[in-house]
N, C-alpha and C positions, 0 to 999 in steps of 0.2 A: 503491499499499500504506500510505506513510502516511497520506493522509484516511484510509484505509477503520479504520487502527485507532485513528484518533481517533473513528471514531463517526461522522465520517458516508458512509461506502457502505459495507455489516457485508456484502450482497451479493456485491460486488465485494472485498470478503478475504474470503470465504468461497470463493470461485473460487482464486485464488489461491494460497490455502493448501491447497486440495485438489491444486491442480498443483504444488504444490511437494510434498506430499505423494506425489505422481505422480511425479516424479520422485526420487524418495528419500530426501528431505528431509525425512523421515519426525518424527524429533525435532525441527526447528527446525520443523514445519507444527503438529504439537503444542501446542508454548510459542504459537506467532504464536497458535494458536486458544485458546488460556487467556486470552492475554490481551488477542484480542479479545471475552474475554466478562470483564472487568473482575479479572483475575488479572497478579500481574505472573509474568512470563516464568522459570520456575529454571534462571537462564544457570548453573550449575554441572553440569546435565545435557547442555549442548548439547558441543561440540566447540569448537576456535578459530575454526573460519569462522562456523558458527553465531552464535556470539554476537559475531563481531564484525557478522554483518549487525544481529543484535537492536542494538544500537549504534547502528549506523548510521543505523536509525532513530529512535530517541530522540533524537541528535540532530537527524535530521530533523523532531522535534516541538518542540524547543522553538526553534532555529533551520532557521526554510524556509528559510532565502535557501541554505543547506550545502551541497545537491544542484548547485546551480546553480555555487556557484564551486568544486567537486569539480571537480565535468567540466570545470571551465572551465578549472583547475589541470593536472587532465590531459592536458588537449591542449598546453598550455603546453609541459609537460613531453616530452609524444609530438612536438610540431614539433622540438624541442631536440637531439634522440636525434635525429629522422629526417637533418636539416639539418646534421649534424655526418658521417651516413651515406653522405650525397650529395654534401656537399663534398670529401669522402676519397673517396670513386670517383670524383668530377669531375677528380680532380687522382691517377687514377689506383688507386689503393692497392687491392690485390687481394681481398684481404678484404669489404672495404666494395663493391666491382662484384661479384662473385660472391654475395655477402647480395641485392644489391638481382634482381642477376637472376635467384634464387632462390625469393625472390618474386613478381617476375610468369611465372615459369612456373606456379607453385604457383598462383596465381590462374588462367591461362590455364588446365587440369590443371584446373578448379574447375567453367571454362566461366563464370568471372566477366572478361568481354573488360571493356574501359573505367575499369576501377579503379582506386585509388589507387595500387598498385602498378605499374601500365605510367607512368603520373605523376608517378614516380618518377625510370623510366628515362629519362624524359623532359627531368627536369629533369638529370639528369647529360648530358644530350646538350644542354643550353644551355637552354631554355625554361625563364623565368622569370614570364611573361606571363598573369597567371593568371588572367584570364578565356578564354584559349586552351586552357589545361590545363584550367577546367572545362567549356568547351564541349567538348572532346576527351576529357575522362574523365568523362562523368556520372555515374558509379554510383563518382566516386571525394565522401568525405562534405567539402563544397565550404568550410565552416569549415575543415575540419585542413589540405586542401590548400592555403589561402586562411595560415594561418601557417604551415608548413612553408618555401613560397617566403618570405616574410619572414626568415622566420631564415635560412635559403638568403643573403638579400643580406645582412644582417647578419652572418654565421661570414666569408663571401666577405669583407669588407673587414677582418674584425683581421688 
């Protein structure tokens, strides 16, 4: 979308904007369409969420690496929090055990076997081998899984 709004792919941008409109983001779609055609988006006409999206697009235009850094920071933050849950569950914390169990059950009920939620339970049960976890849980996002295992190891030594 960022490249599209920079003018490198108007057709792709039009498809994305049409999808936003179809998904009910009518005001955002209208402002992005105006922006694509050279007008500044009227952010006052947008709600907070839509303004943040426009702000994110602007940020990505001025700092193309921003989205990559944001993704990495989100992965790091998620890994730290999930690792805390896993370590707590490993030590028998009932709330952590229940939460992780519920995540696995929800994934299973949705027909998602071999998910990250399943890997969490394996980590509670002691698995720390990243390669084994990746092989056993193919639907788990491997980069996040690796970050979680690393954080579990760190937190277990604290």
